[in-house]
C-alpha positions in Angstrom: 85.4 36.3 -30.2 81.7 37.0 -31.0 79.4 35.6 -28.3 77.1 33.2 -29.5 74.0 32.6 -27.2 71.9 29.3 -28.1 67.9 29.1 -27.6 67.0 26.4 -24.9 63.4 26.0 -23.6 62.7 25.3 -19.9 61.4 22.2 -20.4 62.5 20.7 -23.8 60.8 18.2 -25.5 62.6 16.8 -28.4 60.6 17.2 -32.0 63.6 15.5 -34.2 62.9 12.0 -35.9 66.4 11.0 -34.4 66.6 11.3 -30.5 69.0 10.4 -27.6 69.4 6.9 -26.2 65.5 6.1 -25.3 67.6 5.3 -21.7 68.9 8.8 -21.7 67.5 10.8 -19.1 68.9 14.0 -21.6 65.7 13.1 -24.0 63.3 15.9 -22.4 66.5 18.3 -22.8 67.1 20.5 -19.8 64.9 21.8 -16.6 66.8 24.8 -15.7 64.7 25.5 -13.1 65.9 22.4 -11.3 69.4 22.9 -12.2 69.3 26.0 -10.7 68.2 24.6 -7.6 70.8 21.9 -7.2 73.6 23.9 -8.1 72.5 27.7 -7.8 76.3 28.9 -9.2 74.3 28.0 -12.5 72.0 31.0 -12.2 74.5 33.5 -12.7 75.0 32.2 -16.3 71.5 31.4 -17.0 69.1 34.5 -19.3 65.7 34.6 -21.1 66.8 35.6 -24.7 64.9 37.2 -27.3 63.2 34.2 -27.9 61.9 33.9 -24.7 63.9 30.9 -23.9 66.1 30.1 -21.3 69.4 29.6 -21.8 73.6 30.2 -21.1 75.9 31.4 -23.1 77.6 28.3 -24.4 80.9 30.6 -25.8 81.5 30.9 -22.1 83.7 28.2 -20.5 82.4 28.8 -16.8 79.0 28.7 -18.0 79.5 25.6 -19.5 81.4 24.1 -16.5 78.7 25.2 -14.5 76.0 23.7 -16.6 77.6 20.4 -16.2 78.4 20.5 -12.8 74.7 21.0 -12.4 73.8 17.8 -14.5 76.3 15.8 -12.4 74.7 16.4 -9.5 71.2 16.3 -10.8 71.3 12.9 -12.6 74.5 10.9 -11.5 75.1 11.7 -7.5 78.5 13.5 -8.8 79.1 16.4 -6.0 82.3 17.7 -7.1 83.9 18.2 -11.0 86.2 20.7 -12.6 88.9 20.3 -15.2 91.8 22.7 -15.8 90.9 25.9 -18.4 91.6 25.4 -21.6 90.6 21.8 -21.5 87.6 20.0 -23.3 84.6 20.2 -21.3 82.1 17.4 -22.8 78.7 17.8 -23.5 76.8 15.4 -21.0 74.2 14.1 -23.2 76.4 12.9 -26.1 78.8 11.6 -23.7 76.3 9.5 -21.8 75.3 8.2 -24.8 78.1 6.3 -25.7 77.8 4.2 -22.6 74.0 3.2 -23.0 74.7 1.7 -26.6 78.0 -0.1 -25.2 75.5 -1.5 -22.6 73.4 -2.4 -25.3 76.7 -4.4 -27.1 77.2 -6.5 -23.8 73.5 -7.2 -23.7 73.4 -9.4 -26.7 75.8 -11.9 -25.5 73.9 -12.0 -21.8 70.9 -13.4 -22.3 69.6 -10.0 -23.6 70.4 -8.4 -20.1 72.2 -5.6 -19.7 75.1 -6.2 -16.9 75.3 -4.4 -13.9 78.0 -4.0 -11.4 81.6 -4.3 -10.3 82.3 -7.7 -12.5 82.4 -5.6 -15.7 85.7 -3.5 -16.5 85.9 -1.3 -19.2 89.3 1.0 -20.2 88.7 4.4 -21.3 91.6 5.4 -23.5 92.2 9.2 -23.4 90.0 9.6 -20.6 90.9 13.5 -20.2 90.6 15.7 -17.0 87.2 15.4 -16.8 87.2 11.4 -16.5 83.2 12.0 -17.5 83.2 8.6 -19.1 84.3 6.4 -16.5 82.0 8.9 -13.7 79.0 8.5 -15.7 79.7 4.5 -16.7 79.9 4.0 -12.8 77.3 6.2 -11.6 74.5 4.6 -14.6 75.7 0.6 -14.6 78.4 0.4 -11.6 80.9 -0.6 -14.1 84.7 -0.7 -12.7 86.8 1.6 -15.2 90.6 2.0 -16.0 91.0 5.3 -17.2 94.1 6.1 -19.0 96.1 9.4 -20.7 99.0 10.4 -21.9 98.9 13.9 -20.3 99.9 14.3 -16.6 97.8 17.2 -15.7 94.3 15.3 -17.4 95.5 12.1 -15.1 95.8 14.6 -12.0 92.5 16.3 -12.5 90.4 13.0 -13.4 92.1 11.8 -10.0 91.0 14.7 -8.1 87.2 14.1 -9.5 87.4 10.6 -8.5 88.7 11.3 -5.0 86.3 14.2 -4.5 83.3 11.8 -4.8 82.6 8.9 -2.3 83.6 5.2 -2.8 84.5 6.0 -6.6 87.9 5.6 -5.9 87.0 2.0 -4.9 85.9 1.7 -8.4 87.9 3.9 -10.9 91.7 3.8 -11.8 93.8 6.5 -13.6 96.7 5.1 -15.1 99.1 7.7 -16.9 100.2 6.1 -20.3 104.1 6.7 -20.1 104.3 5.7 -23.9 102.8 7.8 -26.5 103.2 5.6 -29.2 101.2 2.7 -27.1 97.3 2.0 -26.6 97.0 -0.7 -24.3 100.8 -1.7 -23.2 101.4 -0.8 -19.8 97.4 -0.9 -19.2 96.5 -4.3 -19.8 97.7 -6.7 -17.4 98.3 -10.3 -18.2 96.6 -11.9 -16.0 92.9 -9.5 -16.2 90.2 -9.6 -18.2 88.5 -6.6 -19.3 84.7 -6.5 -21.0 85.2 -3.7 -23.1 87.0 -0.7 -24.2 86.4 2.3 -25.3 87.7 5.8 -27.1 86.9 9.3 -28.4 89.9 9.8 -30.6 91.4 12.4 -31.5 89.6 13.7 -34.5 92.1 16.0 -36.3 95.4 15.8 -38.1 97.1 18.8 -36.5 96.9 22.1 -34.9 96.2 24.1 -37.8 93.0 21.6 -39.1 92.0 21.7 -35.3 91.5 25.9 -35.2 89.8 25.8 -38.9 87.5 23.0 -37.3 86.5 25.0 -34.3 86.3 28.2 -36.8 84.0 26.7 -39.1 82.0 25.3 -36.4 81.3 28.9 -35.1 80.5 30.1 -38.9 77.7 27.6 -39.4 76.4 28.2 -35.8 76.2 32.0 -36.3 74.6 31.1 -39.7 71.9 28.5 -37.9 71.3 31.4 -35.1 70.9 34.5 -37.9 68.8 32.6 -40.1 66.4 31.4 -37.1 66.7 27.6 -38.0 68.3 26.5 -34.4 66.2 23.5 -33.2 65.1 22.7 -29.9 67.9 19.8 -29.2 70.5 20.3 -26.4 72.7 22.3 -28.8 76.1 21.8 -26.8 76.5 18.1 -28.3 79.2 19.8 -31.3 79.6 22.9 -29.9 83.3 21.8 -27.3 86.0 24.2 -28.7 88.0 23.9 -26.0 90.9 21.0 -25.8 94.6 20.2 -25.8 97.0 18.8 -28.4 95.9 15.2 -27.5 92.4 16.0 -27.1 92.1 17.4 -30.6 94.7 16.2 -32.7 97.4 13.6 -33.9 99.8 12.3 -36.7 97.1 11.2 -39.4 93.8 12.3 -37.4 91.2 10.0 -36.1 91.6 7.7 -38.8 95.4 6.9 -37.6 94.9 6.4 -34.4 92.2 4.1 -34.4 94.1 1.8 -36.6 96.9 2.0 -34.0 93.9 0.8 -31.5 93.4 -2.3 -34.1 96.8 -3.4 -34.5 97.9 -2.8 -30.7 94.5 -4.8 -29.5 96.1 -8.1 -31.9 98.3 -8.9 -28.9 94.7 -9.0 -26.5 92.8 -10.9 -28.5 91.7 -13.1 -25.8 91.6 -10.5 -22.7 89.2 -8.2 -24.0 85.5 -9.4 -25.1 85.0 -5.6 -27.4 87.2 -3.1 -28.6 85.3 0.1 -29.5 86.2 3.4 -30.8 83.8 6.3 -31.6 83.7 7.3 -35.2 83.5 11.1 -36.3 83.7 10.9 -40.0 81.7 8.6 -41.8 84.4 8.3 -44.6 86.7 6.4 -42.2 84.2 3.5 -41.5 85.5 1.5 -45.2 88.9 2.3 -44.1 88.9 1.3 -40.5 86.7 -2.1 -41.6 89.6 -3.0 -44.1 91.8 -2.7 -40.8 89.5 -4.7 -39.2 89.2 -7.5 -42.0 93.5 -7.5 -42.0 93.6 -8.3 -38.4 91.2 -11.3 -39.0 88.5 -10.5 -35.9 85.8 -12.7 -35.6 82.8 -9.8 -35.4 82.5 -6.3 -36.2 79.8 -3.9 -35.5 79.0 -0.5 -37.1 76.7 1.0 -34.8 75.1 4.2 -35.0 73.9 6.6 -32.5 71.3 9.4 -33.4 71.9 12.7 -31.9 69.3 15.1 -32.8 69.9 15.7 -36.7 73.4 14.4 -36.4 74.3 10.7 -36.8 77.4 9.5 -34.8 78.8 6.0 -34.9 81.2 4.0 -33.1 83.0 0.6 -34.7 83.2 -2.5 -32.2 85.2 -5.7 -33.1 85.7 -8.8 -31.4 88.1 -11.5 -31.5 86.2 -13.9 -30.0 83.5 -16.3 -31.9 80.1 -16.1 -30.7 80.3 -19.3 -29.0 83.2 -17.7 -27.1 81.5 -14.8 -26.3 78.6 -16.6 -25.3 81.3 -18.3 -22.7 82.8 -15.4 -21.7 79.6 -14.0 -20.4 78.4 -17.2 -18.6 81.5 -17.4 -17.1 81.8 -13.5 -15.8 78.4 -12.5 -15.7 
């Protein structure tokens, strides 16, 4: 494999029209000097490239893990974090962006105020070994989280990441989903209410497609580097080439997975304020909207998230009318 190195300036200012969420602390990029000070182990992976920019080799899994831990220490007071070899190593800036937009979604029915604290309970579907969304979500907004996954090893590492950081075991609960065909069954309890669900679904339809997708990313990256067209954005947002089967692909891909979430969400209409899921492929939006129409949801939102030159999005739906949503917030927050 060719080792490709991305240029990142020491104190990076975004110049693109599209930026991360305004509350995202990573809008100015990586301050490698500060990161190396707070996590000295990162120093062995940092170098100055031929363009006189400070960087790491993003094809080196250990380098990316070291960068992630440094970011978690610097911005989120997470002192211990690890994932097993070969599992997805999530880019922190993009992951926390989803959470900021979810906070804005809850804000809409809460007198224009973002709800903080333990009164909020979120469900992270497919949390992965990193458990990154619950870790970030609690540290930024102090929400409670239910973290689910079908992979026992992911749950093991997720639990380790929680237990190795003070107090998180009180606010984040990991649950192994024993039924691979279920999303919420066995997770949502009959006497509980949940404010939001979130998911970063497996994108590909097969292992072959996942492998081909990674190869295309490497080819595109190599072309950008050779042509000198790299930008000053946090380039790691889309360069996540690791991952296990459940993290990368499922039968029918992203569209089938989200349709499964929609179908099962109908059983829990009055227990969840907002169901949400990331959508990687723009072409899937209309089909997802059609599925939601058939499910007779009360409200649907497709929310764009600008990340440099890339536009991400997530879909959110609620079975509650606006009046019921307001009652929900009045009674809980």
